[in-house]
N, C-alpha and C positions, 0 to 999 in steps of 0.2 A: 551496538557490537557487542557479539557475544563475548562472556568471560574465557581468558585464555582454558585450556584443558590441561588440569593439573594429572598427577601421576595416578593417583587415587580417582579422579573423575574417569581418567581413561580405562582404566580396569574396571569400573562399574559398566562403563558403556562396553567393553569386550564381554564382559561376564553376561551383559544384557542380550548381546548379539551371540553368544553360545546357546542361550536359552531359545531363541526365537523370538521373531517379532511379536508383543502384546503378552507374550507369555511372563505372568508373575514368577518372582522367585519363591522356592519353598524353603521356610526358616529352616535351621541347622539347629536341632534341639540337642540337648546334653546325651541322650540315648545314641545318637548319630554320631556326636562327634567322640563318645566313647569308643564307638566301633571301628571310626576311623583312627583314632589313635591306637588301636590294637592292630592295625594292617598298616602302618605309616609308608611304606613302601608301594603301595597301589596308589600310582598318580591318577587314575582312572577314578576312582572315587574322590580322591581329594578336589580335582577338578568340577567333579558333576556337583559334589556338596559346595564347594566355593562359589560355583555360579546359581545356585540353588534350583538346579533341573529336578524335577520328580521323578525319581527312579524306578518307582514302583508303575507310571505312566509309560515311560520310556521302555520298561521291560515288557510290559503287554505289546507297546509298539514293534519290538524287537522279536515278537513270536516266543518268549521265555517268559511269560508272566509268573509274578513271585507269590508265595504264599506266606510272605514274612508279614508280620503285623498283628496287631490286638483285633479281636472281633467287635464288631459293635456292642454286644452283649457285656461284652469285658469292659469297655469303655465306658458304658451307662451305668455300671456297677460301680466301677471306680470312682465316676464321678460323684453318684450318690456318696457312697463311703467318705470323701473328701468334705461335702458338703456337712455330713454329720461332725466330722471331726473338728470343722471350722465355725459351727453353730456358736450363737450367742457371743460372737467378738473373739472365736478361739480359746474360748474357758479352758475346754477340756486339752486341747493340743497344749496350751499354755501349762496347765497343770503336770503334763506327762514331761514337758521340756524341764521343768522344775524339781520334778520325782526323780527322772534318770539322770540328769544332766549337771542340776545346780540346785541341791538341796539345800545348801547353806545359804542361799541366798532369800530374799524377803518373798513370801508368796506371791504368784501375781493376782491379787484380787482384782484390780484392774489395769489395763494394759492400752496402750495406744494403738490405733490400727488407722495409720495414715491412708489416704486417698492418693495412690499410684498412676490414677489415669493421666494420660498424656497423648499426643498425636502421634503415630508413627513409634517404631522401635527406638530410634533414637531418642525421642523425647520422652519416652518412658524410662529408658536408662539414666538419662539426665534426673528424672523425677526420682528414681528409685535412690541414685547417690545422694540426692539432696536429702531423702528420707533416713538414709543410714548416717548421714554425717550429723544431722538433727538428733537423731533418737541416740546415737553415741555421746553426744554432748550432754544431752538431758540424764546425767547419771542418775541413778536411784529407781528407776521406773523400767518396768516391762515394755516392749515395742514389738508388734508382730507385722511382718511386711508380708501380705498375700498376695501371691503370685507377682514377685518383684520382678524387674527386667535387668540383667546384668550382661555384661558384654566381655567377650574373651578374645583376641587375636590369634584366629588360627591360619596357620600358612599364609600371612600377611593379608588376611582378609579378615574385618570382626564378624563375629557369629555372636548372635542375640539369644541369651538363655532364659527360660522361665522357670527357676525352681516352684515347689508348691509354696513354700513358705521360707522366710528366714525371720529368726527372733533375736531381737537385741536384749542382750540380759542386764539386770541393774549396772553391772559393774562397765558395761560398754562392749564387752564381747558379743561376737556375732555367732550363730549357728545356724546350720543349714537342716530344713524338715524335709524329709522325703516321705510321701503317704502312698501308700500301696494297697490294694485290694486284695493281694494274696493272703492267706491265714497265718497266722503265728500258733502252732500247736504246741501246749504245754512251754511256753516261752520260746521255742525255737521254729524258726521259719526253714522253706526249702533252702538249702546252701546256695546253690546256682543261682536262684531268684535275689538271695541277699548279696552274692557277690556282683551281679548285675546293676543291682539298686547302690550297691558301693561304688562302683567305677562311674555311674551315673552321677552320684553326689559329690564324687572328689573333683569333676569338673566343674561343679559350682564352687567349691571351694578356693579352686585355683583363679577362678573369676572375682570372687569377693576378696581373694588376698590382693589382687591388683588393685582393686578400688579402697581396699584398706591401706594399700602402701602410698597411696595419695593423700594421706589424711596425717595430722600432725598433731599428738602422737598415733601413729597408727595402732588401731583398736586389734586386739586378738580375733584371730577367726579359727573358731574350735576345729580339730582335726576328728573329733566325733561327732558324727552326726545322728540326728535321731529319726529313725526309722519306725513308722505307724502303720499298723496293719491291724487287721480283724482278729479278735480273740478268739480261737480255737473255730467253733462253727458258728460262731453269732456275729452280728454285726457290731459289737462293743469294739471301741479302739483301745489297743496296747500298743506297748512300744518296748524297743530296743535301743540302746547308745551302739554304733557300729563305727569302730575305728576305721579311716579312711587314708591314712598316712601313706601305706604300702601303694594302694590304687592311686594316690595323688602322684607320687614319685614317679610311678611309672606312665603316669597320663602326661605329665610334665615332659618325661624324657621322650615320651614317643612324638608328641606335638612340636617339640625343636627337631626331630629329625624329618617332620613333613616337609617336602619340596615348597617353596612357594607357588601359590596360585598363578603370580604372576608368571613366573619362569615357565609353568606348565602352559600356560596360553599361550605365551610369546613362540613358543616349540609346536604350536599346531600349525597346521597347513592352514592358507587363506581360505576363508568360506566355510570351516567347518562349523556345522549346528547341530544341536542336540535335540531340535524341536521334533517330537512324536507325530507332527504332521507330515512330514518329509517321506519320500517312499521307502520301503524298507530296507533297500540295498544301499542307498545313500546313506540312510541312518545308521546303517552296521557300520558302513565305511568310516563314517564319524566316530563312532565307540570304539573303532579298532585303532583310530589314531592315536589312542592315549594307551600306554603300555597300563597292564592290570597285573596285580598279584594275586592270583585265585589260591585259596586254601580252605578245605573242606569247612573250617568255623566258619566263613562268610555265608553258609546256608543259614545261619541263625543271626546274621545281623546287617546282611546286605540283600537289596532289591533285585540286584544286576546278578546274585549268586548263579542261579540256574544258567544265564547267557554265559558269563563266565566259564563256567564249570565245562560246558558243554564246548567251547573255545579250546580250554585246557586239554580235554579229553581227544580232541580232534588233533591237537598238534602233540599229543603223546608227552604233555609236560609232566614231569613228575612232582610238580606243585599240586595235582589232583589227589596225590596219595598222602597229603599231610606235610607239615611244616616239620616237624621230627625226622620224617624218611628224607624229606629236601635236605635236611642239614646232614643226616649220616651219607647223601650220595656224593656229596662234594661237587665236583666240576660235571659230572653227569648229570645233564639238566631235561634229558627225554628217555623213557620209555624203552626206545630203540636202542640207545646209548647205553644202558642200564644191562639189558639183555645181550648185547655182543659182548661187553665187559666180562658178563658174568660165563659167557661160553667161549672166552678166551680169543674172541676175533679182533678184538680193539682194546686200548687203553693200556695205560703203563702199569705192570706188574708191581711196581713199588709204591704205587698209589694205595694207602690204607684202604679206601672205598674199594677198588678193584679187586684187592687181594681179598678182601671178607667176601665180594661177591662171587670170586670164584670157588673160595673155600666152600660156601653154602652151596654154589651148585653140585661141587664134589659130593657133599654131604647127601644132599638130594638125591643122588645120583645112585650113591651107595644104598641110601635107606629103600629107594624104589628096586633095586635089584635085588636086596635081600627080600623084600615082600612077594617079589615074583618068583620066587625059587620055591 
């Protein structure tokens, strides 16, 4: 007799049905999680990421292929640089952690590098938690966890995350290390890339804080992470400490706002499936059954951005003009409504957005009339 289905088992079964028969789940990494937290109102991304749907393959099947993602060359270069940083038991990486974050501690002459291998993400997560607990208890030594697996609950579903490294200091505190292949020129890197790395690292900090909270006493998780990059135009590693308290607070708040995956799945029509093997019309109907919140920022963070942009433009949604414009327009949700309000054909003149639009239209007409004289 099969065991009874629990709520968690039922959800996993439902998410597997949404992916399609025989389709493996795509892991939700910290980069995708940071992007999801930046747009918490998008139920479409929440359910697709929660179900482990490969959005790049889905976008191809919808006829809106995405250019989002790293090139194979960039991935190869990044892997080679990471291997260089971690060689010899992570001696150079630990030296940078000691120099930039904990110069008062004993130099990391010899550090423990525990084996974190296990079966499946759940097994690796449990093995990482055990290694962190053991390293914290062994006060006075340095420990390097190479590609640990940690879990964070996102919209009621666990997301398994794999930071580049986590270092346990001699005092038992924990630091996230993020290794990137973009250069650090004269001690500074591209602010946009550093910001993306900080948002990604903040996700790891949140997950580590949940693990630390289960220990007694709870070890300290540093809010300053170590960003390791190539120095200038060489392949030599250098590092900078990045404070992620702001990104951590924003990410925690946005994740709390996410609608639970279970609630989104329960609201979907029966038989909805996101398998790319389905006919284009059926697949499009399935995707459109989940509300999306498109913004131009999605183009740099989501594989479905081109599809959602095309739909937003077809519907005349003002969200395609940007979040700031959408916020300024209040209850006007389509371009047609905005133009009608500006021309005085609709809208309450006491509405600040309507009044501003009409005033702008008057000024435009006045300027054009002056130019034509």
